[in-house]
C-alpha positions in Angstrom: -0.9 5.1 -11.6 -3.7 3.7 -9.6 -6.8 3.0 -11.8 -10.2 4.5 -10.9 -12.0 2.2 -8.6 -15.5 0.8 -9.2 -17.1 3.6 -7.1 -15.6 6.2 -9.4 -16.8 4.4 -12.5 -20.3 4.0 -11.2 -20.5 7.6 -10.2 -19.1 8.7 -13.7 -21.7 6.5 -15.4 -24.5 8.1 -13.4 -23.3 11.7 -14.0 -22.9 11.1 -17.8 -26.3 9.4 -17.9 -27.9 12.6 -16.5 -26.2 14.8 -19.1 -26.7 12.4 -22.1 -30.4 12.2 -21.2 -30.5 16.0 -21.5 -31.5 16.6 -17.9 -28.7 19.1 -17.3 -25.8 20.5 -19.3 -22.5 18.8 -19.4 -20.2 20.2 -16.7 -16.7 20.9 -18.1 -13.7 22.0 -16.0 -11.8 24.7 -17.9 -8.0 23.7 -17.6 -9.2 21.5 -14.8 -10.5 23.1 -11.6 -8.2 26.0 -12.4 -9.7 28.3 -9.7 -8.7 25.8 -7.0 -5.5 24.2 -8.4 -2.8 25.1 -10.9 -4.3 25.1 -14.4 -3.6 22.2 -16.7 -2.0 19.9 -14.1 -3.1 16.6 -12.8 -3.9 18.3 -9.5 -6.4 20.5 -11.2 -7.9 17.5 -13.1 -8.2 15.5 -9.8 -10.0 18.4 -8.2 -12.3 18.7 -11.1 -13.3 15.0 -10.9 -13.7 15.3 -7.1 -16.2 18.2 -7.7 -18.2 16.2 -10.2 -17.1 17.5 -13.6 -18.2 15.4 -16.5 -15.1 16.4 -18.6 -11.9 18.3 -18.4 -10.9 20.9 -20.9 -7.1 21.2 -21.4 -4.6 22.7 -23.9 -2.1 20.7 -26.0 1.0 21.9 -27.7 4.4 20.3 -28.7 7.6 20.3 -26.8 10.9 21.1 -28.6 11.4 17.4 -29.4 7.8 16.9 -30.7 6.1 15.4 -27.6 2.5 16.5 -26.9 2.3 18.3 -23.5 -0.6 20.0 -21.6 0.0 23.7 -21.2 -1.9 26.8 -22.4 0.7 29.5 -23.1 3.4 29.3 -25.7 6.0 30.0 -22.9 6.5 28.4 -19.6 7.0 31.8 -17.8 3.6 32.3 -16.3 2.7 28.8 -15.0 6.1 27.4 -14.0 9.4 28.4 -12.3 11.1 28.3 -15.7 11.5 30.6 -18.7 11.4 30.0 -22.5 9.2 28.9 -25.3 7.5 25.5 -24.9 8.3 24.7 -28.6 12.1 25.1 -27.9 12.4 23.1 -24.7 12.7 19.3 -24.8 10.3 17.2 -22.8 12.9 16.2 -20.2 13.5 19.9 -19.5 9.8 20.7 -19.3 9.3 17.9 -16.9 11.8 19.3 -14.5 9.9 22.5 -14.1 7.7 23.2 -11.1 4.2 23.9 -12.4 2.4 24.3 -9.1 4.2 26.6 -6.7 3.1 29.8 -8.6 -0.4 28.9 -7.6 0.1 27.9 -4.0 3.0 26.3 -2.0 1.0 23.1 -1.4 1.2 22.4 -5.1 5.0 22.5 -5.2 6.3 19.7 -7.4 3.4 19.5 -9.8 4.6 18.9 -13.3 3.5 19.8 -16.8 1.6 16.7 -17.8 2.2 14.8 -21.0 -0.9 14.0 -23.1 -0.3 10.3 -22.4 -0.6 11.0 -18.7 -3.7 13.0 -19.2 -5.4 10.2 -21.2 -4.4 7.7 -18.4 -5.8 9.9 -15.7 -9.1 10.6 -17.4 -9.8 6.9 -18.3 -12.9 5.9 -16.5 -13.1 9.2 -14.6 -14.1 11.9 -17.0 -14.3 13.0 -20.6 -11.7 15.3 -22.3 -11.9 18.4 -24.4 -8.4 18.9 -26.0 -7.8 22.3 -27.4 -5.1 22.3 -30.1 -2.4 25.0 -29.6 0.7 26.0 -31.4 1.6 25.8 -35.1 -1.1 23.3 -35.9 -3.7 26.0 -35.0 -2.2 28.4 -37.5 -3.4 28.7 -41.1 0.0 27.6 -42.3 0.7 25.0 -39.7 2.0 21.6 -40.8 -0.2 19.6 -38.6 2.6 18.2 -36.4 0.6 18.7 -33.2 -2.5 17.1 -34.7 -0.4 14.0 -35.8 1.1 13.8 -32.4 -2.3 13.9 -30.7 -3.6 11.2 -33.1 -0.7 8.9 -32.3 -1.1 9.5 -28.5 -4.8 8.8 -28.7 -4.3 5.6 -30.7 -1.6 4.4 -28.3 -3.8 5.2 -25.2 -6.9 3.3 -26.4 -8.9 6.1 -24.7 -12.6 5.4 -25.2 -14.2 7.9 -22.9 -16.0 11.0 -24.3 -13.5 13.1 -26.3 -13.7 16.4 -28.3 -10.8 17.9 -30.1 -11.3 21.7 -30.5 -9.6 24.7 -32.0 -10.2 28.3 -33.1 -8.5 27.3 -36.3 -10.6 25.7 -39.1 -7.4 24.6 -40.8 -6.4 22.7 -37.6 -9.8 21.0 -37.5 -9.6 20.0 -41.2 -6.2 18.4 -40.4 -7.8 16.7 -37.3 -10.6 15.3 -39.3 -8.1 13.7 -41.7 -5.9 12.3 -38.9 -8.7 11.3 -36.5 -11.8 10.4 -38.6 -13.9 9.2 -35.7 -13.2 12.0 -33.2 -15.8 14.6 -32.4 -14.6 18.1 -33.3 -15.5 21.5 -31.8 -15.0 24.9 -33.2 -14.1 27.6 -30.7 -15.5 31.1 -31.5 -15.1 34.3 -29.6 -16.7 37.1 -31.7 -19.1 35.7 -34.3 -20.7 32.5 -35.7 -20.1 33.8 -39.3 -19.0 31.0 -41.5 -20.2 28.2 -39.2 -22.1 26.4 -42.0 -19.0 26.2 -44.2 -16.8 25.1 -41.3 -19.3 22.4 -40.5 -19.4 21.3 -44.1 -15.6 21.1 -44.3 -14.9 19.4 -41.0 -18.0 17.6 -39.8 -18.3 19.3 -36.5 -19.9 17.9 -33.4 -20.0 21.1 -31.4 -19.5 24.8 -31.3 -17.7 26.4 -28.3 -18.8 30.1 -28.1 -17.7 32.7 -25.7 -20.5 33.5 -23.3 -20.8 37.0 -24.9 -22.4 35.2 -27.9 -25.2 33.6 -25.8 -28.6 34.3 -27.3 -31.7 32.3 -28.3 -31.2 33.1 -31.9 -27.7 31.8 -32.0 -28.7 28.7 -30.1 -31.4 28.0 -32.6 -28.9 28.4 -35.5 -26.4 26.0 -34.0 -29.0 23.4 -33.0 -30.6 23.6 -36.5 -27.2 22.4 -37.8 -27.3 19.4 -35.4 -24.4 20.7 -33.2 -23.9 20.9 -29.5 -23.3 24.3 -27.9 -20.6 24.3 -25.2 -20.1 27.8 -23.7 -16.8 29.2 -22.1 -15.9 30.5 -19.6 -18.8 30.5 -17.1 -17.8 31.6 -13.6 -21.0 32.9 -12.1 -24.0 31.0 -10.8 -26.4 33.5 -12.3 -24.9 33.1 -15.7 -25.0 29.3 -15.4 -28.7 29.5 -14.7 -29.2 31.8 -17.7 -27.3 29.6 -20.1 -29.1 26.5 -18.8 -32.4 28.2 -19.5 -31.3 29.0 -23.0 -30.7 25.3 -23.6 -26.9 25.2 -23.4 -25.6 21.6 -23.9 -22.4 22.2 -21.9 -20.7 24.8 -19.7 -17.0 25.3 -19.1 -15.9 26.8 -15.8 -12.8 27.5 -13.8 -14.6 26.4 -10.7 -16.6 23.2 -10.9 -17.9 23.8 -7.4 -20.4 26.2 -9.1 -22.0 23.2 -10.6 -22.8 21.5 -7.3 -26.2 23.0 -7.1 -27.0 22.8 -10.8 -30.5 21.6 -11.1 -31.5 18.6 -13.1 -34.3 20.5 -14.9 -37.9 19.7 -15.5 -37.5 16.3 -17.0 -37.8 17.4 -20.6 -35.1 16.1 -22.9 -32.8 18.8 -24.2 -31.2 19.0 -27.6 -28.2 17.0 -26.1 -30.4 14.0 -25.5 -31.9 14.2 -28.9 -28.7 14.4 -30.8 -27.1 11.6 -28.9 -30.1 9.3 -29.7 -29.7 10.1 -33.4 -26.0 9.2 -33.6 
């Protein structure tokens, strides 16, 4: 794969500097630019980078032969021309599936990416937010997905910004053991109840709340714990402005084009800038 050229690296450094100085929230593409290209494919990731995303959020689960692949659902039915459970199909069979035509004919031939391909694509171009799916995200999971992610990360030598996230606290405990230096994010959809204990057990870096949980009180609670707040899924400009005014540290969207007119702010350093200076 052709490496990112100097102009991409310079642009990425400039964009990340703006975010890390706290002048605007981190811009995160949910499953890539999934409003404009088939979700969780390299085409969606390329479009996200083209539109200026700082990071790509994607979903990781294991193939039937234990290889980490990037796909959201537990079956291939919705996003490919195949049928069946991801966990029962070997990598070679998954790779033969068309993961683009369902979205638009021009994406015919897009494949389900491996995690290794995703690391290679993102290197020097963008950060990654990997959401752990499958058995490792269940309370009784054996951690196979976590271990596979850890091996892939170590083999890739990926050094760009990375967060590993899950709704499952058990999965995050396993991730902390397998990847001691990786930043962890807890996904929440209904409540922040138990956040302190989750942070104590896993050493979180971030909380990823659904936008329905946006409030100044909750923002103060999370920031008081020293954590970033990265909201999902934000697909309206008016909501983007509201969350920015609340002090959100990052926003996940299906359409990174919504970020093109995201203002830099008034020059005051946000919580994101402060926490990065402390670490």
